[in-house]
C-alpha positions as CSV (number, residue, x, y, z in Angstrom):
1,X,153.7,150.8,70.0
2,X,153.7,149.5,73.4
3,X,150.3,150.5,73.7
4,X,149.2,149.0,70.8
5,X,150.9,145.6,71.7
6,X,149.3,145.8,74.9
7,X,146.1,146.2,73.3
8,X,146.5,143.5,70.9
9,X,147.4,140.9,73.6
10,X,144.8,142.2,76.1
11,X,142.4,141.7,73.1
12,X,143.8,138.5,72.4
13,X,143.0,137.3,76.0
14,X,139.7,138.6,75.8
15,X,139.1,136.6,72.9
16,X,140.1,133.4,74.4
17,X,138.2,134.2,77.7
18,X,135.0,134.7,75.4
19,X,135.8,131.2,73.4
20,X,136.0,129.8,76.9
21,X,133.0,131.1,78.2
22,X,131.2,130.3,75.3
23,X,132.3,126.6,75.3
24,X,131.4,126.5,78.9
25,X,128.0,127.8,78.4
26,X,127.3,125.0,75.5
27,X,129.0,122.3,77.7
28,X,126.7,123.2,80.7
29,X,123.8,123.3,78.6
30,X,124.5,119.8,77.3
31,X,124.9,118.5,80.9
32,X,121.6,120.0,82.0
33,X,119.9,118.9,78.7
34,X,121.0,115.2,79.2
35,X,120.0,115.3,82.6
36,X,116.5,116.5,81.8
37,X,115.9,114.0,79.2
38,X,117.2,111.0,81.5
39,X,114.7,112.6,84.4
40,X,112.1,112.4,81.7
41,X,112.6,109.0,80.6
42,X,112.5,108.2,84.4
43,X,109.3,109.8,85.0
44,X,107.7,108.2,82.0
45,X,108.8,104.4,82.8
46,X,107.8,104.9,86.5
47,X,104.5,106.2,85.7
48,X,103.8,103.7,82.7
49,X,105.1,100.9,84.8
50,X,103.0,101.4,87.7
51,X,100.1,102.0,85.7
52,X,100.5,98.7,84.1
53,X,101.2,97.1,87.5
54,X,97.6,97.9,89.1
55,X,94.1,97.2,87.7
56,X,91.4,99.6,87.6
57,X,89.9,98.3,91.2
58,X,93.6,98.7,92.6
59,X,94.6,95.3,92.5
60,X,98.1,94.2,91.4
61,X,98.3,92.6,87.9
62,X,100.9,89.8,87.2
63,X,103.6,92.3,86.4
64,X,102.8,94.1,89.7
65,X,103.1,90.9,91.7
66,X,106.1,90.0,89.9
67,X,108.0,93.4,90.2
68,X,106.8,94.4,93.9
69,X,106.1,91.2,95.9
70,X,108.2,88.5,94.5
71,X,112.2,88.0,95.0
72,X,112.5,90.0,91.5
73,X,112.0,93.1,93.7
74,X,115.4,92.9,95.1
75,X,117.2,92.3,91.8
76,X,115.1,95.6,90.7
77,X,116.1,97.4,93.8
78,X,119.8,96.9,93.5
79,X,120.3,96.7,89.4
80,X,120.6,100.5,89.0
81,X,123.7,100.9,91.8
82,X,125.3,97.7,89.8
83,X,124.7,99.5,86.3
84,X,126.4,102.7,87.7
85,X,129.3,100.9,88.6
86,X,129.5,99.3,85.1
87,X,128.7,102.5,83.5
88,X,132.0,103.9,85.0
89,X,134.1,101.0,84.0
90,X,132.9,100.9,80.7
91,X,132.6,104.7,79.8
92,X,136.1,104.9,78.3
93,X,135.6,102.1,76.0
94,X,132.3,103.5,74.7
95,X,131.6,105.8,71.8
96,X,129.7,108.8,72.9
97,X,126.4,107.7,71.5
98,X,126.8,104.2,72.9
99,X,127.6,106.0,76.3
100,X,124.4,108.4,75.8
101,X,122.1,105.3,75.1
102,X,123.7,103.4,78.3
103,X,122.5,106.7,80.2
104,X,119.1,106.7,79.0
105,X,118.6,102.8,79.7
106,X,120.0,103.5,83.1
107,X,117.3,106.0,83.4
108,X,114.4,103.9,82.3
109,X,115.7,101.3,84.8
110,X,115.6,103.4,87.4
111,X,112.0,104.6,86.5
112,X,111.2,100.7,87.0
113,X,112.9,100.6,90.5
114,X,111.0,103.8,91.7
115,X,107.7,103.1,90.0
116,X,106.2,101.8,93.6
117,X,106.0,105.6,94.6
118,X,102.9,105.8,92.2
119,X,101.4,103.2,94.4
120,X,102.5,104.7,97.9
121,X,101.8,108.3,97.3
122,X,99.2,110.5,96.0
123,X,99.9,111.9,92.4
124,X,99.3,115.4,93.8
125,X,102.0,115.0,96.4
126,X,104.5,113.6,94.2
127,X,104.2,116.2,91.5
128,X,104.2,118.9,94.3
129,X,107.5,117.3,95.6
130,X,108.9,117.4,92.2
131,X,108.4,121.1,91.7
132,X,109.9,121.9,95.0
133,X,112.9,119.4,94.2
134,X,113.3,121.1,90.9
135,X,113.1,124.8,92.4
136,X,115.7,123.7,95.2
137,X,118.1,121.9,92.8
138,X,118.2,125.0,90.5
139,X,118.8,127.3,93.1
140,X,121.8,124.8,94.7
141,X,123.1,124.3,91.3
142,X,123.1,128.0,90.1
143,X,124.8,128.8,93.4
144,X,127.5,126.0,92.8
145,X,128.0,127.5,89.4
146,X,128.5,131.1,90.4
147,X,130.1,131.2,93.7
148,X,133.8,132.2,93.9
149,X,134.1,129.9,97.0
150,X,136.2,127.0,96.5
151,X,133.6,124.2,97.8
152,X,136.1,121.1,96.7
153,X,136.8,120.1,100.6
154,X,133.3,119.2,100.7
155,X,133.8,116.2,98.5
156,X,135.1,113.8,101.0
157,X,132.7,114.4,103.7
158,X,129.7,114.2,101.4
159,X,130.7,111.0,99.8
160,X,131.4,109.6,103.5
161,X,127.6,110.8,104.2
162,X,126.2,109.0,101.0
163,X,128.1,105.6,102.2
164,X,126.7,106.2,105.3
165,X,123.1,106.5,104.2
166,X,123.5,103.6,101.7
167,X,124.3,101.3,104.6
168,X,121.9,102.8,107.0
169,X,119.3,102.6,104.3
170,X,119.9,98.6,103.7
171,X,120.1,98.0,107.4
172,X,116.5,99.9,107.8
173,X,115.0,97.5,105.0
174,X,115.5,94.5,107.7
175,X,114.6,96.9,110.9
176,X,111.7,98.8,109.3
177,X,112.1,101.8,111.8
178,X,110.3,104.8,111.3
179,X,112.5,107.0,113.5
180,X,115.7,105.8,111.6
181,X,113.8,106.3,108.4
182,X,113.0,109.9,109.5
183,X,116.8,110.5,110.1
184,X,118.0,109.2,107.0
185,X,115.6,111.2,105.0
186,X,117.0,114.4,107.0
187,X,120.3,113.4,106.4
188,X,119.7,112.5,102.9
189,X,118.1,116.1,101.9
190,X,121.0,118.0,103.6
191,X,123.8,115.8,102.0
192,X,122.2,115.8,98.4
193,X,121.6,119.5,98.6
194,X,125.4,119.9,99.3
195,X,126.2,117.3,96.6
196,X,124.4,119.5,94.0
197,X,126.2,122.6,94.7
198,X,129.5,120.5,95.1
199,X,129.0,118.5,91.7
200,X,127.9,121.5,89.6
201,X,131.1,123.4,90.5
202,X,133.3,120.1,89.9
203,X,131.7,119.6,86.7
204,X,132.4,123.5,85.7
205,X,136.0,123.2,86.8
206,X,136.5,119.8,85.0
207,X,135.4,121.8,81.7
208,X,137.9,124.6,82.4
209,X,140.7,122.4,83.0
210,X,140.1,120.2,80.0
211,X,138.8,122.7,77.3
212,X,141.3,122.1,74.9
213,X,140.7,118.2,75.2
214,X,139.1,116.5,72.1
215,X,135.2,116.7,71.5
216,X,135.2,112.7,72.2
217,X,136.6,113.2,75.7
218,X,134.4,116.3,76.4
219,X,131.2,114.4,75.4
220,X,131.7,111.8,77.6
221,X,132.6,114.1,80.4
222,X,129.2,115.9,79.6
223,X,127.5,112.3,80.1
224,X,129.1,111.6,83.2
225,X,128.2,115.3,84.5
226,X,124.7,114.7,83.6
227,X,124.4,111.3,85.3
228,X,126.0,112.9,88.3
229,X,123.5,115.7,88.6
230,X,120.6,113.5,87.7
231,X,121.6,111.4,90.7
232,X,121.7,114.3,93.0
233,X,118.5,115.4,91.8
234,X,116.6,111.7,92.0
235,X,118.1,111.3,95.5
236,X,116.9,114.9,96.8
237,X,113.4,114.1,95.2
238,X,113.3,110.6,97.0
239,X,114.3,112.1,100.5
240,X,111.9,115.2,100.1
241,X,109.1,112.7,99.1
242,X,109.5,111.1,102.5
243,X,108.7,114.3,104.3
244,X,106.1,116.1,101.7
245,X,104.5,112.9,100.1
246,X,100.9,112.0,101.1
247,X,100.2,108.2,101.2
248,X,97.4,106.8,99.5
């Protein structure tokens, strides 16, 4: 009888573990799926806007002048950052569908913000850098998901690094120092590589801690996870482009 009870208990634990594993896989698939769609929206928006901003002979159209040379360019540059803060403040009041829509709207706005890369770099180098970023991101995220090492201690160091990057980038807008830009790009690649692994593990652990929560909470959590990894991927891509991009 004792052996039977032990077996039944072990079987029950195994069933619960299998259910958690299945739920985790579904959750992570949703995170990566949302992130991938968001990245697709950004790519289409960036390419479409850059195409509309330049004539066949390489001259800026009225739209191009407005978004790349007028004071509006500063609004476009900082609007995504403001929207991130608004997203974080509003997420608890939004439905899952509304939060998803806001994420895609943010992705489109980010496409507008970075559309000038199609004017500055060759299309081949952009695609090449994107593929390198995708391979690197996949490897780093897989390591963060599978590693048994607790890397939660990286968080404060990496966040401080991001704050430093933002400040240095704003300063260099006015200094226009190529040496400083090179240093910023190098540090940016290292910091967002680390964040990719760190955030993946954090997203996984969040699900494991909150697996019993309602579907609404987990749905919003998946959207925030997708936003986090989206930003890691995009920043890694932009910093790598500084090294690998061939200018037109």
